C-alpha positions as CSV (number, residue, x, y, z in Angstrom):
1,X,-12.6,-36.3,-48.5
2,X,-13.0,-32.8,-47.4
3,X,-13.2,-34.0,-43.6
4,X,-10.1,-35.9,-43.9
5,X,-7.8,-33.2,-45.9
6,X,-8.9,-30.4,-42.6
7,X,-8.0,-33.1,-40.7
8,X,-4.5,-33.8,-42.1
9,X,-3.8,-30.4,-42.3
10,X,-4.6,-30.1,-38.9
11,X,-2.3,-32.3,-37.8
12,X,0.9,-30.7,-39.9
13,X,0.1,-27.2,-38.2
14,X,-0.2,-28.3,-34.7
15,X,3.2,-30.5,-35.2
16,X,5.0,-27.3,-36.5
17,X,3.8,-25.6,-34.0
18,X,5.2,-28.0,-31.0
19,X,8.4,-28.0,-33.1
20,X,8.8,-24.3,-33.1
21,X,8.1,-24.7,-29.4
22,X,10.7,-27.1,-29.0
23,X,14.2,-26.2,-27.7
24,X,16.2,-23.3,-29.4
25,X,15.1,-22.6,-33.1
26,X,16.6,-20.1,-35.2
27,X,16.6,-16.5,-34.2
28,X,13.8,-14.6,-36.0
29,X,15.2,-13.1,-39.5
30,X,13.7,-11.0,-42.6
31,X,10.8,-12.3,-44.2
32,X,13.2,-12.9,-47.3
33,X,15.3,-15.1,-44.9
34,X,13.4,-17.2,-43.3
35,X,12.9,-20.4,-43.1
36,X,9.7,-22.4,-43.6
37,X,10.1,-25.8,-41.0
38,X,7.5,-28.4,-40.5
39,X,7.3,-31.9,-39.3
40,X,4.3,-34.3,-40.3
41,X,3.7,-38.2,-38.8
42,X,2.8,-39.4,-42.0
43,X,1.6,-42.6,-40.5
44,X,3.2,-45.8,-41.9
45,X,2.3,-47.3,-45.0
46,X,1.1,-50.5,-44.3
47,X,-1.0,-49.7,-40.9
48,X,-5.0,-51.3,-41.9
49,X,-6.7,-47.9,-41.3
50,X,-9.9,-49.4,-44.0
51,X,-10.2,-45.8,-45.4
52,X,-7.5,-43.7,-44.6
53,X,-4.8,-46.4,-45.3
54,X,-1.9,-45.3,-47.0
55,X,-3.2,-45.4,-50.5
56,X,-6.2,-44.1,-49.8
57,X,-4.6,-40.3,-48.2
58,X,-0.9,-40.2,-50.1
59,X,-2.1,-37.3,-52.3
60,X,-3.5,-35.5,-49.5
61,X,0.2,-35.7,-47.7
62,X,1.7,-34.7,-50.3
63,X,-0.5,-31.6,-51.3
64,X,-0.7,-30.7,-47.4
65,X,3.0,-30.8,-48.0
66,X,3.6,-28.7,-51.5
67,X,1.1,-26.1,-49.6
68,X,3.3,-26.4,-46.8
69,X,6.0,-25.5,-49.0
70,X,9.0,-26.1,-46.0
71,X,12.6,-25.8,-46.7
72,X,12.9,-28.5,-44.1
73,X,10.4,-31.2,-43.4
74,X,10.7,-33.6,-40.8
75,X,8.9,-36.9,-41.3
76,X,8.1,-39.6,-38.0
77,X,6.5,-43.5,-39.3
78,X,7.7,-42.8,-42.8
79,X,8.5,-46.2,-44.4
80,X,10.8,-46.7,-47.2
81,X,8.4,-47.0,-50.1
82,X,6.4,-43.7,-48.8
83,X,9.6,-41.6,-48.7
84,X,10.2,-43.2,-52.5
85,X,6.9,-41.9,-53.5
86,X,7.2,-38.7,-51.8
87,X,10.2,-38.0,-53.7
88,X,8.9,-38.5,-56.8
89,X,6.2,-36.4,-56.0
90,X,8.2,-33.6,-54.7
91,X,11.2,-33.2,-56.3
92,X,13.7,-30.9,-55.7
93,X,14.3,-32.5,-52.2
94,X,17.0,-34.3,-50.6
95,X,16.8,-37.3,-47.8
96,X,18.7,-37.6,-44.7
97,X,18.0,-41.2,-42.3
98,X,17.7,-44.4,-42.7
99,X,15.4,-47.0,-41.0
100,X,15.0,-47.6,-37.3
101,X,15.3,-51.1,-37.5
102,X,18.8,-52.3,-39.1
103,X,20.0,-48.4,-39.4
104,X,19.6,-48.9,-42.8
105,X,16.1,-49.4,-45.1
106,X,14.1,-51.9,-42.1
107,X,11.9,-49.9,-40.9
108,X,9.9,-46.4,-39.8
109,X,11.8,-43.5,-40.8
110,X,12.4,-40.4,-38.6
111,X,13.9,-38.5,-41.5
112,X,14.6,-35.0,-42.8
113,X,13.6,-34.1,-46.0
114,X,15.4,-30.7,-47.6
115,X,15.1,-28.2,-50.4
116,X,18.6,-28.7,-52.1
117,X,18.5,-25.2,-53.9
118,X,18.3,-23.8,-50.2
119,X,19.9,-26.2,-47.7
120,X,23.5,-27.6,-47.8
121,X,23.8,-30.9,-45.5
122,X,27.3,-30.7,-43.5
123,X,27.2,-33.7,-40.8
124,X,24.3,-36.1,-40.0
125,X,23.4,-38.9,-38.0
126,X,21.1,-41.2,-36.1
127,X,20.6,-42.2,-32.1
128,X,18.3,-45.1,-30.5
129,X,16.6,-44.0,-27.6
130,X,18.4,-46.4,-25.3
131,X,21.6,-47.0,-22.9
132,X,23.6,-47.6,-26.7
133,X,22.7,-45.6,-28.9
134,X,25.0,-46.2,-31.6
135,X,23.8,-50.0,-32.0
136,X,21.0,-50.2,-34.9
137,X,17.7,-51.8,-33.5
138,X,18.5,-51.1,-29.6
139,X,15.7,-50.4,-27.0
140,X,16.4,-50.4,-23.2
141,X,14.1,-47.3,-21.2
142,X,11.1,-49.6,-21.5
143,X,10.0,-48.9,-25.1
144,X,8.8,-51.8,-26.4
145,X,9.3,-50.6,-30.1
146,X,12.4,-48.9,-31.1
147,X,12.6,-45.0,-30.8
148,X,14.7,-43.0,-33.1
149,X,16.3,-39.3,-33.5
150,X,17.9,-38.2,-36.6
151,X,20.1,-35.1,-36.3
152,X,21.6,-33.2,-38.8
153,X,23.5,-29.7,-39.3
154,X,22.9,-27.6,-42.5
155,X,24.2,-24.4,-44.0
156,X,21.6,-22.3,-44.9
157,X,22.8,-21.2,-48.7
158,X,20.7,-17.5,-47.9
159,X,22.5,-16.3,-45.2
160,X,25.6,-18.5,-44.7
161,X,24.3,-19.6,-41.5
162,X,24.5,-22.8,-40.0
163,X,21.7,-24.8,-37.7
164,X,20.9,-27.8,-36.3
165,X,17.7,-30.0,-36.6
166,X,16.5,-33.1,-34.5
167,X,14.0,-35.1,-35.4
168,X,12.6,-37.7,-33.1
169,X,9.7,-39.4,-31.9
170,X,9.2,-40.1,-28.3
171,X,7.9,-43.9,-27.4
172,X,4.2,-44.0,-26.8
173,X,3.7,-46.0,-24.0
174,X,7.0,-46.1,-21.8
175,X,6.9,-42.2,-19.6
176,X,10.5,-43.0,-18.8
177,X,11.7,-43.9,-22.0
178,X,10.0,-40.6,-22.9
179,X,11.4,-38.8,-19.9
180,X,14.9,-40.7,-20.9
181,X,14.8,-39.9,-24.7
182,X,14.1,-36.0,-24.0
183,X,17.0,-35.7,-21.5
184,X,19.7,-37.5,-24.3
185,X,18.2,-34.6,-26.5
186,X,18.9,-31.8,-24.4
187,X,22.6,-33.1,-23.8
188,X,22.9,-33.4,-27.3
189,X,21.5,-29.8,-28.4
190,X,23.4,-28.4,-25.0
191,X,26.5,-29.7,-27.4
192,X,26.0,-27.4,-30.2
193,X,27.2,-24.5,-30.8
194,X,24.8,-23.3,-33.5
195,X,21.0,-22.8,-33.5
196,X,19.0,-25.9,-33.2
197,X,15.3,-26.7,-33.9
198,X,14.4,-29.7,-32.1
199,X,10.8,-31.6,-33.9
200,X,8.7,-34.7,-34.2
201,X,6.4,-36.6,-32.5
202,X,6.7,-36.2,-28.9
203,X,3.5,-38.5,-28.1
204,X,3.2,-36.5,-24.9
205,X,1.0,-33.1,-23.8
206,X,2.5,-29.9,-22.8
207,X,2.5,-30.4,-18.9
208,X,4.5,-34.1,-19.4
209,X,7.4,-33.7,-18.2
210,X,9.7,-35.0,-21.0
211,X,8.1,-32.4,-23.2
212,X,8.9,-29.6,-20.5
213,X,12.1,-30.3,-20.4
214,X,12.6,-30.0,-23.8
215,X,10.8,-26.4,-23.8
216,X,12.7,-25.3,-20.4
217,X,14.8,-22.6,-22.3
218,X,18.7,-23.1,-21.9
219,X,20.6,-25.8,-23.4
220,X,20.9,-27.6,-20.3
221,X,24.6,-29.8,-19.8
222,X,26.8,-30.9,-22.1
223,X,27.4,-34.2,-22.3
224,X,31.2,-35.4,-20.1
């Protein structure tokens, strides 16, 4: 149990570090005004993982989130019942996101959980990583599995400032899909007129061209 808890903490911490590197994050602010942002691939809850299956690690995942005390949390691979269980165990959070298979509740989510007393959602949506990004369940770039990004704009109730957040899950097999997906994100971010944070599961190392595209600095070329 101790080893598993340590692995979960390390995974969550690494995800936050990577998310902080991605694109342009909100400018540093005094400690009282800073936002705590976490990203966590919680592993889909129906996986045949033996001793690490969801029922055995659910409480550890919840504890990691409680210990992190995020104002904004991006989760990947979350199924509907897992989000329901997190919501019941960690009250005070709102939810943004849809299932990737049908744009409603079916399939994995790349969802946001946000502290309702700190953040006010202004707008949100989901894009599918494909040539038809508004079509639920669509794929076209070599990814056999449907991949999505959830975006949201928030107003910080403490400072009054607005920012945008993108929570993505890049493909684990197709490099062309990873690179096309990263380019889509870069173009979406380029169109934003507020600070942006990009978080998620990149399924790539720091030297991967897809990851480098998101950490290259600047906002790139906005969409036509």
